[in-house]
C-alpha positions, 0 to 999 in steps of 0.5 A, a space after each residue: 058512534 053516529 051523527 044525529 041532525 037536529 030536525 028545526 021542529 024537534 025539541 032539542 034533547 039529550 041522550 033522549 031527555 028534554 034538555 031545560 035551563 035546570 039541567 044547564 050545566 049537565 049539556 055538553 058544551 057544544 050543545 048549550 046553545 039548544 039549552 034555551 027557550 029562545 033557541 030556533 033552527 036558524 039562530 045558530 047561523 045568526 049568531 054567527 054572522 051577527 058576531 062577526 059582523 060585530 068583530 068587522 065593526 070593531 075592528 075598523 074601529 081599530 083601525 081607523 083610530 090607530 090610522 089616526 095616530 099615525 102609528 106604524 101598526 098597520 105596515 104588513 108584518 107589523 106585529 113582531 116589529 114594534 110595540 104598537 103593531 104588536 098590541 094593534 094585531 093581539 087587539 084585532 083577536 080580543 074584539 072576539 070577546 065582546 062580538 060574541 057575548 054582544 050577539 048572544 045577547 041581542 039574540 037572548 042566547 045567555 051570554 056567559 054561556 059562551 064561556 061555560 055551561 055554568 054560565 060563569 067564568 071559573 077563575 080557578 080553572 084558568 089559574 091552574 091552567 095559567 101556571 101548568 101551561 106555563 111550566 110545561 111549555 117553559 120545560 118544553 123549550 128549555 128540553 129543545 135548547 138543551 138539544 141543540 145545544 147538545 147537537 152543537 148549536 150558538 147560543 146567541 141572545 139576540 134580544 128585540 129592541 124596546 124589549 120592555 114595551 114587548 113584554 107590556 103589551 105582551 102582559 097587557 093584551 096576549 090574554 085578549 088575543 088568546 081569549 079571542 081565539 078561544 071564543 072564536 074557536 072553541 066557543 062560536 063556531 063548535 056551539 053553532 055547528 052543535 045546535 044541529 049536529 050532537 056527535 061532538 067530533 064534526 063541530 070541534 074538528 071543523 073549528 080545530 082544522 080551521 084553527 091550524 090551515 089559519 095561523 098559515 105555518 109550515 106543514 110540520 108545525 100546521 100538523 103540530 098545531 093541529 093536534 095541540 087545537 085537537 087537544 084543547 077542543 078534547 079538553 073544552 069538551 070535558 071540561 063544558 068551558 073555554 077557561 083551561 083552554 084559554 088558560 094553556 093558550 096564554 101560556 104557550 104564547 106568552 112562553 113563545 113570545 118571550 123567547 121570541 124576543 130574546 131571540 130564542 127561538 122561531 115562535 112564528 117559523 119564519 125561518 123554517 118548520 119544526 124539527 123533527 124533535 120538536 113534533 115529538 115533544 109538543 105532539 106529546 105534550 098535548 098528550 098529556 095535556 088531554 089525559 091529565 087535564 080532565 082527571 085535574 078538572 073532576 079532582 077540583 069540581 069533587 073538593 069544590 062539591 064536598 066544600 060547599 056541602 060541608 059549608 051548607 
């Protein structure tokens, strides 16, 4: 597979076919910016810069408001120290959603195409993804816990104080955090690079590496996260949207945060790296998602198409 750079003067094409608005839904997700009649070679740079600028302004306002309220949320390491700290840190990433959408609107790109090539949020896909992800990630946790118990691990609940508030904050703001990261890493950056590069490998590889390294986990956990992010990126490319990855991301974080607040797991690896058994389980799950979800997606789309045909 070769990598092709798009000349600024050349019309955008996919498989030697000029892209028009009528074919937008069939265009690969990372290439969707080329569909717009307002597309210019420099606009991806402007889109990223404007998104970052709007995001920085929103985070500054959020931080200043938090400071005025005299909350403990701004202290280092406050994310899991208090419900206020958790809410602040989740909302920081949530700011990426309006930042990307507003930047696209200003530059006259379709904001909805930051979500999917259809230009809309496909709710059914998100809900199926959330349900499937919750089932699988909960199964992973129970499997790892069972292995630990067999190996002689003494189960002790170490429930965080204010558990109810922590869980309420998770329910309210964790979807924003997960969606914000998906908008930034699986939408904004790949679509910017995809405006010039047809091959999806490079745009998604770059953003996958940034996502994994940016978390600052220990070495083996970083590899696990890279493989998981690569699987999510593959799913985004195959399904032409970020709904599936948002659902899986949310399911993973919900399980990690909940078990962490119950004292049953070390979700941020602050106590050490992931075990080799955990490595194998998580990598296997990511590969499973990459293989199975595109097939489920195709089945759902086929069912919806048949339903529309019958109704018409």
